[in-house]
BALOBA-1460 file (C-alpha; in Angstrom, 3 decimals):
// residues 211
<rec num="1" residu="m" x="181.428" y="-82.206" z="213.272"/>
<rec num="2" residu="s" x="183.163" y="-82.836" z="209.800"/>
<rec num="3" residu="k" x="181.064" y="-86.269" z="209.664"/>
<rec num="4" residu="i" x="177.899" y="-84.457" z="209.971"/>
<rec num="5" residu="i" x="178.415" y="-80.963" z="207.968"/>
<rec num="6" residu="n" x="179.738" y="-82.871" z="204.502"/>
<rec num="7" residu="f" x="178.037" y="-82.891" z="201.039"/>
<rec num="8" residu="g" x="178.355" y="-86.242" z="198.864"/>
<rec num="9" residu="e" x="179.740" y="-89.788" z="199.517"/>
<rec num="10" residu="v" x="183.067" y="-91.453" z="198.902"/>
<rec num="11" residu="v" x="182.176" y="-94.211" z="196.604"/>
<rec num="12" residu="e" x="184.775" y="-97.130" z="195.445"/>
<rec num="13" residu="g" x="185.443" y="-96.070" z="191.913"/>
<rec num="14" residu="y" x="184.590" y="-92.663" z="191.443"/>
<rec num="15" residu="t" x="187.185" y="-89.822" z="191.435"/>
<rec num="16" residu="v" x="184.722" y="-87.389" z="192.672"/>
<rec num="17" residu="k" x="182.038" y="-87.316" z="195.444"/>
<rec num="18" residu="v" x="178.874" y="-88.727" z="194.842"/>
<rec num="19" residu="l" x="175.139" y="-88.772" z="195.341"/>
<rec num="20" residu="n" x="172.782" y="-91.625" z="194.475"/>
<rec num="21" residu="e" x="170.340" y="-90.483" z="191.625"/>
<rec num="22" residu="r" x="167.487" y="-93.001" z="192.816"/>
<rec num="23" residu="e" x="167.235" y="-90.949" z="196.104"/>
<rec num="24" residu="a" x="167.305" y="-87.670" z="194.576"/>
<rec num="25" residu="r" x="164.596" y="-88.646" z="192.223"/>
<rec num="26" residu="a" x="162.467" y="-90.167" z="194.808"/>
<rec num="27" residu="g" x="162.809" y="-87.052" z="197.445"/>
<rec num="28" residu="a" x="162.127" y="-84.639" z="194.400"/>
<rec num="29" residu="g" x="158.559" y="-86.903" z="193.610"/>
<rec num="30" residu="i" x="157.700" y="-86.283" z="197.443"/>
<rec num="31" residu="l" x="158.162" y="-82.892" z="197.616"/>
<rec num="32" residu="f" x="156.646" y="-82.143" z="194.215"/>
<rec num="33" residu="l" x="153.604" y="-84.064" z="195.432"/>
<rec num="34" residu="l" x="153.461" y="-81.998" z="198.469"/>
<rec num="35" residu="g" x="154.078" y="-79.017" z="196.254"/>
<rec num="36" residu="l" x="150.965" y="-79.691" z="193.947"/>
<rec num="37" residu="i" x="148.562" y="-80.351" z="196.909"/>
<rec num="38" residu="s" x="149.371" y="-76.776" z="198.305"/>
<rec num="39" residu="f" x="149.374" y="-74.786" z="195.207"/>
<rec num="40" residu="i" x="145.986" y="-76.452" z="194.352"/>
<rec num="41" residu="n" x="144.775" y="-75.819" z="197.877"/>
<rec num="42" residu="c" x="146.049" y="-72.316" z="197.224"/>
<rec num="43" residu="s" x="144.446" y="-71.762" z="193.830"/>
<rec num="44" residu="v" x="140.958" y="-73.458" z="195.344"/>
<rec num="45" residu="t" x="140.371" y="-72.014" z="198.616"/>
<rec num="46" residu="k" x="142.694" y="-68.505" z="198.190"/>
<rec num="47" residu="s" x="144.365" y="-68.925" z="201.255"/>
<rec num="48" residu="l" x="147.941" y="-69.512" z="201.796"/>
<rec num="49" residu="w" x="148.012" y="-71.126" z="204.990"/>
<rec num="50" residu="v" x="148.957" y="-74.900" z="203.747"/>
<rec num="51" residu="t" x="151.137" y="-73.146" z="201.311"/>
<rec num="52" residu="q" x="153.215" y="-71.118" z="203.813"/>
<rec num="53" residu="i" x="153.744" y="-74.825" z="205.608"/>
<rec num="54" residu="f" x="154.914" y="-76.355" z="202.713"/>
<rec num="55" residu="i" x="157.174" y="-73.407" z="202.256"/>
<rec num="56" residu="s" x="158.457" y="-73.637" z="205.826"/>
<rec num="57" residu="i" x="159.213" y="-77.604" z="204.764"/>
<rec num="58" residu="f" x="160.782" y="-77.102" z="201.510"/>
<rec num="59" residu="l" x="162.944" y="-74.415" z="203.338"/>
<rec num="60" residu="i" x="164.385" y="-76.544" z="206.297"/>
<rec num="61" residu="e" x="164.763" y="-79.363" z="203.450"/>
<rec num="62" residu="f" x="166.936" y="-77.377" z="201.412"/>
<rec num="63" residu="i" x="169.057" y="-75.684" z="204.213"/>
<rec num="64" residu="i" x="169.825" y="-79.227" z="205.718"/>
<rec num="65" residu="r" x="170.652" y="-80.363" z="201.758"/>
<rec num="66" residu="v" x="173.034" y="-77.968" z="201.255"/>
<rec num="67" residu="l" x="174.047" y="-76.529" z="203.958"/>
<rec num="68" residu="i" x="174.500" y="-79.155" z="206.344"/>
<rec num="69" residu="n" x="173.867" y="-82.834" z="204.842"/>
<rec num="70" residu="p" x="171.482" y="-84.211" z="202.195"/>
<rec num="71" residu="k" x="171.856" y="-87.587" z="203.740"/>
<rec num="72" residu="y" x="170.043" y="-85.848" z="206.809"/>
<rec num="73" residu="a" x="167.332" y="-84.167" z="204.413"/>
<rec num="74" residu="p" x="163.669" y="-85.636" z="205.385"/>
<rec num="75" residu="s" x="162.890" y="-86.396" z="201.671"/>
<rec num="76" residu="l" x="166.040" y="-88.052" z="200.871"/>
<rec num="77" residu="i" x="165.882" y="-90.387" z="204.399"/>
<rec num="78" residu="i" x="162.405" y="-91.159" z="202.818"/>
<rec num="79" residu="g" x="163.779" y="-91.882" z="199.500"/>
<rec num="80" residu="r" x="166.524" y="-94.229" z="200.779"/>
<rec num="81" residu="f" x="163.873" y="-96.272" z="202.536"/>
<rec num="82" residu="m" x="161.960" y="-96.603" z="199.401"/>
<rec num="83" residu="v" x="164.509" y="-97.313" z="196.993"/>
<rec num="84" residu="n" x="166.771" y="-99.234" z="199.373"/>
<rec num="85" residu="n" x="166.591" y="-102.653" z="197.352"/>
<rec num="86" residu="q" x="167.519" y="-100.850" z="193.886"/>
<rec num="87" residu="i" x="171.097" y="-100.639" z="192.283"/>
<rec num="88" residu="p" x="172.192" y="-96.973" z="193.045"/>
<rec num="89" residu="e" x="173.004" y="-95.030" z="190.024"/>
<rec num="90" residu="y" x="175.802" y="-92.033" z="191.163"/>
<rec num="91" residu="v" x="175.908" y="-88.665" z="190.341"/>
<rec num="92" residu="g" x="178.682" y="-86.377" z="191.066"/>
<rec num="93" residu="a" x="177.921" y="-84.312" z="193.923"/>
<rec num="94" residu="s" x="179.024" y="-80.702" z="192.849"/>
<rec num="95" residu="q" x="176.091" y="-80.494" z="190.004"/>
<rec num="96" residu="k" x="173.448" y="-81.477" z="192.704"/>
<rec num="97" residu="r" x="174.790" y="-79.180" z="195.192"/>
<rec num="98" residu="f" x="174.522" y="-76.141" z="192.353"/>
<rec num="99" residu="a" x="171.064" y="-77.486" z="191.656"/>
<rec num="100" residu="w" x="170.045" y="-77.486" z="195.301"/>
<rec num="101" residu="s" x="171.588" y="-74.290" z="195.838"/>
<rec num="102" residu="i" x="169.125" y="-72.948" z="193.523"/>
<rec num="103" residu="g" x="166.366" y="-74.912" z="195.272"/>
<rec num="104" residu="l" x="167.473" y="-73.067" z="198.396"/>
<rec num="105" residu="g" x="167.134" y="-69.229" z="197.086"/>
<rec num="106" residu="l" x="163.501" y="-70.213" z="195.629"/>
<rec num="107" residu="a" x="162.613" y="-71.515" z="199.009"/>
<rec num="108" residu="i" x="164.242" y="-68.386" z="201.146"/>
<rec num="109" residu="f" x="162.610" y="-66.070" z="198.181"/>
<rec num="110" residu="l" x="159.105" y="-67.782" z="198.534"/>
<rec num="111" residu="f" x="159.511" y="-67.652" z="202.504"/>
<rec num="112" residu="t" x="160.070" y="-63.873" z="202.305"/>
<rec num="113" residu="l" x="156.753" y="-63.361" z="199.891"/>
<rec num="114" residu="t" x="154.858" y="-65.532" z="201.801"/>
<rec num="115" residu="i" x="155.559" y="-65.639" z="205.821"/>
<rec num="116" residu="l" x="158.211" y="-62.509" z="206.331"/>
<rec num="117" residu="f" x="156.355" y="-60.036" z="204.311"/>
<rec num="118" residu="p" x="152.789" y="-61.834" z="203.283"/>
<rec num="119" residu="t" x="150.796" y="-60.332" z="200.357"/>
<rec num="120" residu="t" x="147.958" y="-57.874" z="201.308"/>
<rec num="121" residu="t" x="146.241" y="-58.439" z="198.038"/>
<rec num="122" residu="p" x="143.465" y="-61.699" z="198.508"/>
<rec num="123" residu="i" x="144.745" y="-64.658" z="196.499"/>
<rec num="124" residu="g" x="143.373" y="-64.578" z="192.848"/>
<rec num="125" residu="e" x="143.657" y="-60.843" z="191.953"/>
<rec num="126" residu="e" x="145.903" y="-59.591" z="190.262"/>
<rec num="127" residu="s" x="148.981" y="-57.982" z="192.055"/>
<rec num="128" residu="l" x="152.809" y="-58.063" z="191.735"/>
<rec num="129" residu="h" x="153.294" y="-59.667" z="195.073"/>
<rec num="130" residu="n" x="150.998" y="-62.326" z="194.271"/>
<rec num="131" residu="a" x="152.467" y="-62.902" z="190.548"/>
<rec num="132" residu="l" x="155.863" y="-63.438" z="192.041"/>
<rec num="133" residu="i" x="154.425" y="-66.006" z="194.405"/>
<rec num="134" residu="g" x="152.554" y="-67.575" z="191.497"/>
<rec num="135" residu="l" x="155.808" y="-67.940" z="189.558"/>
<rec num="136" residu="s" x="158.098" y="-69.117" z="192.037"/>
<rec num="137" residu="c" x="155.897" y="-71.745" z="192.889"/>
<rec num="138" residu="m" x="155.415" y="-73.078" z="189.951"/>
<rec num="139" residu="t" x="158.992" y="-72.939" z="188.758"/>
<rec num="140" residu="c" x="159.675" y="-75.170" z="191.872"/>
<rec num="141" residu="l" x="156.760" y="-77.331" z="190.789"/>
<rec num="142" residu="l" x="158.878" y="-77.666" z="187.357"/>
<rec num="143" residu="l" x="162.275" y="-78.310" z="188.857"/>
<rec num="144" residu="l" x="160.954" y="-80.947" z="191.033"/>
<rec num="145" residu="y" x="158.753" y="-82.337" z="187.670"/>
<rec num="146" residu="f" x="161.506" y="-82.946" z="185.454"/>
<rec num="147" residu="e" x="164.204" y="-84.321" z="188.247"/>
<rec num="148" residu="s" x="161.372" y="-87.027" z="189.296"/>
<rec num="149" residu="v" x="159.728" y="-87.966" z="186.283"/>
<rec num="150" residu="f" x="162.131" y="-87.441" z="183.336"/>
<rec num="151" residu="g" x="165.335" y="-87.660" z="185.452"/>
<rec num="152" residu="i" x="166.181" y="-84.001" z="184.115"/>
<rec num="153" residu="c" x="167.793" y="-82.201" z="186.414"/>
<rec num="154" residu="l" x="167.801" y="-78.859" z="184.781"/>
<rec num="155" residu="g" x="169.910" y="-77.189" z="187.355"/>
<rec num="156" residu="c" x="172.790" y="-79.542" z="186.651"/>
<rec num="157" residu="k" x="172.471" y="-78.549" z="183.158"/>
<rec num="158" residu="l" x="173.209" y="-75.019" z="183.921"/>
<rec num="159" residu="y" x="176.314" y="-76.259" z="186.470"/>
<rec num="160" residu="n" x="178.749" y="-76.316" z="182.918"/>
<rec num="161" residu="k" x="177.713" y="-72.870" z="181.972"/>
<rec num="162" residu="f" x="179.027" y="-71.140" z="185.437"/>
<rec num="163" residu="n" x="181.483" y="-73.902" z="186.175"/>
<rec num="164" residu="a" x="184.856" y="-74.049" z="184.247"/>
<rec num="165" residu="d" x="185.295" y="-77.937" z="185.492"/>
<rec num="166" residu="e" x="182.545" y="-80.083" z="183.507"/>
<rec num="167" residu="a" x="180.498" y="-81.838" z="185.730"/>
<rec num="168" residu="k" x="180.803" y="-85.853" z="185.930"/>
<rec num="169" residu="y" x="178.709" y="-88.987" z="186.309"/>
<rec num="170" residu="c" x="175.166" y="-87.159" z="185.203"/>
<rec num="171" residu="a" x="172.163" y="-89.050" z="185.861"/>
<rec num="172" residu="g" x="171.480" y="-91.177" z="182.629"/>
<rec num="173" residu="g" x="175.041" y="-90.680" z="181.691"/>
<rec num="174" residu="v" x="174.374" y="-87.222" z="179.492"/>
<rec num="175" residu="c" x="177.693" y="-86.212" z="180.256"/>
<rec num="176" residu="q" x="179.219" y="-88.638" z="178.262"/>
<rec num="177" residu="k" x="179.458" y="-88.135" z="174.160"/>
<rec num="178" residu="e" x="178.332" y="-91.098" z="173.220"/>
<rec num="179" residu="d" x="175.738" y="-92.009" z="170.541"/>
<rec num="180" residu="r" x="172.558" y="-93.584" z="171.357"/>
<rec num="181" residu="q" x="171.029" y="-96.870" z="170.184"/>
<rec num="182" residu="e" x="168.854" y="-96.946" z="167.337"/>
<rec num="183" residu="c" x="166.075" y="-97.805" z="169.578"/>
<rec num="184" residu="q" x="166.516" y="-94.558" z="171.704"/>
<rec num="185" residu="k" x="165.831" y="-92.364" z="168.378"/>
<rec num="186" residu="v" x="162.152" y="-90.911" z="168.125"/>
<rec num="187" residu="s" x="161.308" y="-91.881" z="164.815"/>
<rec num="188" residu="l" x="159.193" y="-89.963" z="161.979"/>
<rec num="189" residu="s" x="156.199" y="-92.225" z="162.533"/>
<rec num="190" residu="q" x="156.362" y="-91.404" z="166.092"/>
<rec num="191" residu="i" x="155.960" y="-88.092" z="165.560"/>
<rec num="192" residu="a" x="153.225" y="-88.600" z="163.128"/>
<rec num="193" residu="v" x="151.361" y="-90.159" z="166.035"/>
<rec num="194" residu="l" x="151.711" y="-87.238" z="168.568"/>
<rec num="195" residu="i" x="150.806" y="-84.613" z="166.214"/>
<rec num="196" residu="v" x="147.588" y="-86.627" z="165.568"/>
<rec num="197" residu="f" x="147.409" y="-87.420" z="169.265"/>
<rec num="198" residu="f" x="147.169" y="-83.671" z="170.153"/>
<rec num="199" residu="a" x="145.096" y="-82.326" z="167.224"/>
<rec num="200" residu="f" x="142.816" y="-84.706" z="168.326"/>
<rec num="201" residu="l" x="142.808" y="-83.759" z="171.714"/>
<rec num="202" residu="i" x="142.577" y="-80.185" z="170.590"/>
<rec num="203" residu="v" x="139.160" y="-80.894" z="168.840"/>
<rec num="204" residu="a" x="138.002" y="-82.607" z="171.420"/>
<rec num="205" residu="i" x="138.644" y="-79.860" z="174.172"/>
<rec num="206" residu="t" x="137.026" y="-77.431" z="171.719"/>
<rec num="207" residu="f" x="134.018" y="-79.511" z="171.122"/>
<rec num="208" residu="l" x="133.405" y="-80.180" z="175.172"/>
<rec num="209" residu="v" x="133.814" y="-76.288" z="175.326"/>
<rec num="210" residu="k" x="130.854" y="-75.166" z="173.172"/>
<rec num="211" residu="v" x="129.000" y="-78.291" z="174.299"/>
């Protein structure tokens, strides 16, 4: 039983249990895609049924990740298939469990708001219930987006704020206080390009709206 209910893997050369960050990012990307589809569907059709299905899947996924064993979580199994030929990037399991516990809390909250006590106000109309659903969904999507696209686990960053022991083996080596290479730094010319790009974007959007 202890082999089934477990969190993290013992890998030679690492002093704590770890998880493969590549699999975690792949799983986050899968959930982000499904979540975005359900969010858009809810916004367009003003119906919660697709969102309710996704939230149920999301809740089951994080119950397995946090309370049973992440190796049996469906999205992480698919992620393992997809990145199987890539060299693993191991990260500390403790901070991942903390971050995924936040995800589990959001999943329980959304499950309560949409399935146990669904809103009586039509979707799209103003109400506290609908606002809480919308904000919670956007928070989930933001967390998933940052992890899958940028490789930034926002929940992991909070880990050090609430734990005496600092996180070990962070994704991208951000836990280590090392100087970055010169090619990693953002130059003034690059910032100038960004400013010009966004200025052009604002002007273009303003023009198109007026037309």
